[in-house]
C-alpha positions as CSV (number, residue, x, y, z in Angstrom):
1,X,-19.4,0.3,28.2
2,X,-16.9,1.9,30.8
3,X,-15.8,-1.9,32.2
4,X,-15.3,-2.4,28.8
5,X,-12.3,0.2,28.9
6,X,-11.6,0.1,32.6
7,X,-8.2,1.4,33.2
8,X,-7.8,2.9,29.8
9,X,-7.9,6.7,30.2
10,X,-11.3,7.1,28.3
11,X,-11.0,10.2,26.3
12,X,-7.6,10.0,26.2
13,X,-7.3,6.9,24.6
14,X,-9.4,8.3,21.7
15,X,-7.3,11.3,21.6
16,X,-4.3,9.0,21.2
17,X,-6.0,6.7,18.5
18,X,-6.5,9.9,16.2
19,X,-3.3,11.3,16.7
20,X,-4.1,14.5,18.5
21,X,-0.8,16.5,19.0
22,X,-0.1,20.0,21.5
23,X,0.0,21.8,18.0
24,X,-3.7,21.1,17.3
25,X,-6.0,24.0,17.1
26,X,-9.0,22.1,18.8
27,X,-8.3,24.6,22.0
28,X,-10.0,27.3,19.5
29,X,-13.1,25.6,18.3
30,X,-16.2,26.6,20.5
31,X,-16.7,23.8,22.9
32,X,-19.8,21.4,23.5
33,X,-21.1,21.0,27.1
34,X,-20.6,17.7,28.3
35,X,-23.5,18.4,30.4
36,X,-26.0,18.2,27.2
37,X,-24.3,15.4,26.0
38,X,-24.7,13.4,29.2
39,X,-28.0,14.3,30.3
40,X,-29.4,14.1,27.1
41,X,-32.2,10.9,26.5
42,X,-33.2,11.4,23.1
43,X,-31.4,7.8,22.2
44,X,-30.5,5.0,23.9
45,X,-27.0,5.5,22.3
46,X,-25.9,8.3,24.1
47,X,-25.6,6.4,27.2
48,X,-21.9,5.5,25.5
49,X,-21.3,9.0,26.4
50,X,-21.5,8.6,30.4
51,X,-18.3,7.4,30.4
52,X,-17.2,11.2,29.3
53,X,-18.6,12.6,32.8
54,X,-15.1,12.1,34.1
55,X,-13.0,14.1,32.1
56,X,-11.5,15.8,34.9
57,X,-9.9,13.0,36.5
58,X,-9.0,11.0,33.2
59,X,-5.8,12.8,33.2
60,X,-2.1,10.7,32.9
61,X,-0.9,7.6,32.3
62,X,-0.8,6.4,28.3
63,X,-2.3,2.5,28.2
64,X,-0.5,-0.3,26.5
65,X,-1.7,0.4,22.7
66,X,-1.1,-3.3,21.6
67,X,-3.6,-4.5,24.4
68,X,-6.1,-2.0,24.2
69,X,-6.2,-1.0,20.7
70,X,-9.5,-2.8,20.3
71,X,-11.2,-0.9,23.3
72,X,-10.2,2.5,21.7
73,X,-12.1,1.3,18.3
74,X,-15.1,0.6,19.7
75,X,-15.3,3.4,22.5
76,X,-14.8,5.5,19.5
77,X,-17.2,3.4,17.3
78,X,-19.9,4.1,20.0
79,X,-19.2,7.6,20.6
80,X,-19.4,9.0,16.8
81,X,-22.4,6.6,16.6
82,X,-24.2,8.4,19.6
83,X,-23.0,11.7,17.9
84,X,-24.7,10.8,14.5
85,X,-27.7,9.9,16.8
86,X,-27.9,13.2,18.4
87,X,-27.9,15.3,15.7
88,X,-30.5,13.6,13.8
89,X,-32.8,14.8,16.6
90,X,-31.1,18.4,16.9
91,X,-33.7,21.6,16.0
92,X,-30.8,24.0,15.8
93,X,-27.2,24.1,14.9
94,X,-26.6,24.7,18.6
95,X,-27.8,21.7,19.8
96,X,-25.6,19.8,17.2
97,X,-22.8,17.4,19.2
98,X,-19.4,17.6,17.3
99,X,-16.1,15.5,18.3
100,X,-14.2,18.8,17.9
101,X,-16.3,19.8,20.5
102,X,-15.9,17.5,22.8
103,X,-12.5,17.2,22.5
104,X,-12.1,21.1,22.8
105,X,-14.0,20.6,26.2
106,X,-11.6,18.1,27.4
107,X,-8.6,19.6,26.5
108,X,-10.0,23.0,28.3
109,X,-10.5,21.0,31.5
110,X,-7.0,19.2,31.3
111,X,-5.3,22.8,31.1
112,X,-7.7,24.4,33.7
113,X,-6.4,21.4,36.1
114,X,-3.0,22.3,36.2
115,X,-2.0,18.9,36.3
116,X,-0.9,18.2,33.0
117,X,1.7,20.9,30.8
118,X,0.2,22.0,27.5
119,X,3.7,20.4,25.9
120,X,2.7,16.7,26.6
121,X,-1.3,16.6,27.7
122,X,-1.8,15.2,24.3
123,X,0.4,12.7,22.7
124,X,-0.3,10.6,19.8
125,X,0.0,6.6,20.2
126,X,-0.3,5.6,16.7
127,X,2.6,2.5,16.9
128,X,0.0,-0.2,16.1
129,X,-1.5,2.1,12.6
130,X,-0.2,1.6,9.5
131,X,0.6,4.5,7.7
132,X,-2.8,3.9,5.7
133,X,-4.7,4.0,8.8
134,X,-3.0,7.2,10.2
135,X,-3.4,8.8,6.6
136,X,-7.1,8.4,6.6
137,X,-7.9,8.6,10.3
138,X,-5.4,12.2,9.8
139,X,-7.8,13.0,7.0
140,X,-11.2,12.4,8.5
141,X,-10.3,13.9,11.3
142,X,-8.7,17.0,10.1
143,X,-11.3,17.8,7.2
144,X,-14.4,17.4,9.6
145,X,-12.4,19.5,12.2
146,X,-12.0,22.7,9.2
147,X,-14.5,21.9,7.3
148,X,-13.0,20.7,4.3
149,X,-14.4,17.9,2.1
150,X,-12.3,14.6,2.9
151,X,-12.6,13.5,-0.6
152,X,-10.8,17.1,-1.8
153,X,-7.8,16.5,0.4
154,X,-7.4,13.1,-0.5
155,X,-7.3,14.0,-4.2
156,X,-4.5,16.8,-3.2
157,X,-2.6,14.3,-1.3
158,X,-3.0,12.0,-4.3
159,X,-1.4,14.5,-7.1
160,X,1.0,16.2,-4.4
161,X,2.7,12.7,-3.0
162,X,0.7,9.9,-3.9
163,X,0.2,8.9,-0.6
164,X,3.8,8.9,0.3
165,X,5.1,11.1,3.5
166,X,8.8,11.3,2.6
167,X,8.4,13.0,-0.7
168,X,10.6,15.8,-0.9
169,X,10.1,18.1,-4.3
170,X,12.8,19.8,-6.4
171,X,11.2,23.3,-4.9
172,X,11.3,21.8,-1.0
173,X,8.1,21.0,-0.7
174,X,7.9,18.0,1.8
175,X,5.4,15.4,2.8
176,X,2.0,14.1,2.1
177,X,0.5,17.4,1.1
178,X,3.7,19.0,0.1
179,X,4.1,21.8,2.3
180,X,6.9,24.7,1.6
181,X,9.0,25.2,4.9
182,X,7.5,29.1,5.2
183,X,3.9,27.3,5.0
184,X,5.0,25.1,7.4
185,X,6.3,27.9,9.6
186,X,2.8,29.6,9.4
187,X,1.1,26.5,9.9
188,X,2.7,25.4,12.9
189,X,3.8,22.5,11.5
190,X,7.1,21.7,13.3
191,X,7.9,18.0,11.4
192,X,6.7,18.0,7.6
193,X,7.2,14.1,7.4
194,X,4.9,13.3,10.2
195,X,1.4,12.0,8.6
196,X,-0.7,13.9,11.1
197,X,1.2,17.3,11.2
198,X,1.0,17.6,8.0
199,X,-2.3,16.8,6.7
200,X,-3.4,18.9,9.6
201,X,-1.1,22.0,8.3
202,X,-2.1,21.2,4.4
203,X,-5.8,21.2,5.3
204,X,-5.7,24.4,7.2
205,X,-3.6,25.5,4.4
206,X,-6.3,25.0,1.6
207,X,-9.3,25.8,4.0
208,X,-7.9,29.8,3.6
209,X,-7.7,29.3,0.1
210,X,-11.6,28.0,-0.1
211,X,-12.5,30.7,2.4
212,X,-10.6,33.0,0.2
213,X,-11.9,32.4,-2.7
214,X,-15.5,32.6,-1.5
215,X,-16.0,28.2,-1.5
216,X,-14.8,28.1,-5.5
217,X,-12.4,25.3,-5.2
218,X,-10.8,25.5,-8.5
219,X,-9.9,29.0,-7.6
220,X,-8.5,27.9,-4.2
221,X,-6.4,25.0,-5.6
222,X,-4.6,27.1,-8.3
223,X,-4.0,29.2,-5.3
224,X,-2.5,25.9,-3.4
225,X,-0.4,25.0,-6.5
226,X,0.5,28.5,-8.3
227,X,0.3,30.6,-5.1
228,X,-2.1,33.9,-4.6
229,X,0.2,36.5,-5.3
230,X,1.0,35.6,-9.2
231,X,-2.7,35.0,-9.5
232,X,-3.4,38.6,-8.6
233,X,-0.1,40.1,-10.5
234,X,-1.2,37.9,-13.5
235,X,-5.2,39.5,-13.2
236,X,-6.4,35.8,-12.5
237,X,-10.1,36.4,-10.9
238,X,-11.8,33.2,-12.2
239,X,-10.8,29.4,-13.1
240,X,-11.4,30.9,-16.9
241,X,-8.0,32.9,-16.4
242,X,-6.4,29.8,-15.8
243,X,-4.3,30.1,-19.2
244,X,-2.3,32.7,-17.5
245,X,-0.8,30.5,-14.7
246,X,2.3,28.4,-15.6
247,X,1.5,25.0,-17.3
248,X,2.2,23.0,-14.0
249,X,-0.7,25.2,-12.3
250,X,-2.6,24.4,-15.5
251,X,-2.4,20.4,-15.3
252,X,-2.8,20.6,-11.7
253,X,-6.1,22.0,-10.8
254,X,-8.0,19.5,-13.5
255,X,-6.0,16.7,-12.1
256,X,-7.3,17.5,-8.4
257,X,-10.5,17.8,-9.8
258,X,-10.6,14.3,-11.3
259,X,-9.6,12.6,-8.7
260,X,-12.1,14.4,-6.3
261,X,-14.8,13.4,-8.2
262,X,-13.3,10.0,-8.3
263,X,-12.7,9.8,-4.5
264,X,-16.6,11.3,-4.3
265,X,-18.1,8.9,-6.4
266,X,-16.0,5.8,-4.4
267,X,-14.0,5.4,-7.4
């Protein structure tokens, strides 16, 4: 596999394909030991992870996206396949491998090397991807990273912006997941019209509400649209109290839930 991607800066290229940037929160995630990945012999597909062993030295130059896109996809597909195969045989959660863990380990190794600054150690090259591809990639990556169902994220995007990255509401909410300026600041989103930044920020935002309401998706959606402070002031403690919220929120929650069920069922 390494011969097929020689000179493409293996993992760096995967990071570019996924659109990770320096504002990503992957460094805060628990990392997976690279040695445990490359030394495992549970399945032959893990041999494809051998190219990860030189992560510490894979720094620097960006590859030509037009000439290496196929190699990126091949490497990424093999990597995800290897992760999936290993996890089938994991006996405990600690033994499981995640893409985020690999990225976190890579980020840590780069930053500790002192060879590349934090402001440019990971840059996105998405010039060869369509808007739809960028949205799909970002939804899958950040949903997985933050533990949110990707179908829920797509349902929110559908209702908020109908997948238009450039939408601005009358209230000033911007982009795919309609982030308000104050939310952007709190979530570290510098450019709300950037597909990857907006989706990462929106996923983090809905995750905060899902956790706040103990996994109650409808309550989380109510907060996402109507605000948790308004919910508290109006005595909203369950979805049964949705009638206490503005009409917009009363319509919003069931609409997102309808799309959520549709996406989940493959519609």
